[in-house]
C-alpha positions, 0 to 999 in steps of 0.5 A: 500515518506513522511509523509501526511499532511492534505494538502495532503487531496485533492490530496489523494482523487482526487487520490482515484477517479481516481483509482476508475475511471481506475478500473469501465473502465476496468470492475473491481470489487471494484471500487465503494468502492474506489470511495464512501470512497475516502473522507473517506480515504483521511481524515485520511492524516495528522490526526495521522494515518501512512498515507505516500504519494508517490510524484513526485519530479518534480511536487510535485503531489501525485502519490500514498498513503499507510498506514504503521502500526506497527503491522499486522491485528489480521484478517490476522495475527491470531496468536498472536506471530506471529504478534508480530514479527517485521514487518510493515503492508501496508494498503490501497495502492493506486496509480494514474493511469497516472503514471503506468510506474513509477511503483508507486506500486512497488516504495512504496513497495520497499520503505516499504522492505527498510525502514522495513530493516533499522528499524531492521523488519524482515518483510513487510506485507499486505493484499488484498480482493478477487481481484485474479488479484491483488493477482497475481500481488502482487505475480507475479510482486512484489515477495510477497508470499502468507502466507494464505486466510481467510474467513471474511463475506463470503469474502475471504481476503489473507495475503501476506508478503516479508522479510524486506531487503535493496534496494540499487536501490532506491536512484538511482530511486530519492526515498528518504529514509525517 
C-alpha cells in the first residue's frame, strides 16, 4: 500500500472500469455508476485527497484503491461524539477482479485496521450503498459489524465498523506497513 500519485490515474481508472465490467457480466447493480465515474474518481489520486493504492509487488500494477479519511461520514455517523472518536473512514474501495485469488479487498481492510491501531485510533469505519451482497461480504467474510442503516434520498446506506487492531500477519503476506 502506498499513497496514490497523479501517475496512478490511468491505472486507477482502468481498474474501476474492469470492476464495472465484472459487475455488469454478473448482473450486479451499480456497475454503470462505476463505469461512468471512473475518470472522476481516478483524478482524485495525487490531488491532495487521502487516496491509497494496493500495488502488486511483482508487476507494480495497481490492483486496489481506497480513500482513507480521518473522520467518518456525518450521514452514517450522525452523532458528533461518536464521529469524534479516533477512527479512519474507508471510502470508494475498488479492487481488480483479476486478482480475486489474492483477496485484495481483505488486504486493504487489514492494512487499514493495522494502520489505525499503530496510530492509536479506535475504529475503522466504512459505508456502502444498498447492495446486500456487499454488506454480507463485509460482515461475513471481512468481519465488519453493521452499526446502522440510514435512508438517504430513497436509498439504504449501511454504516459498518471494526475495532482497530494490529495485523501481525501482513508482513508475511508481503504487505508493507506504510
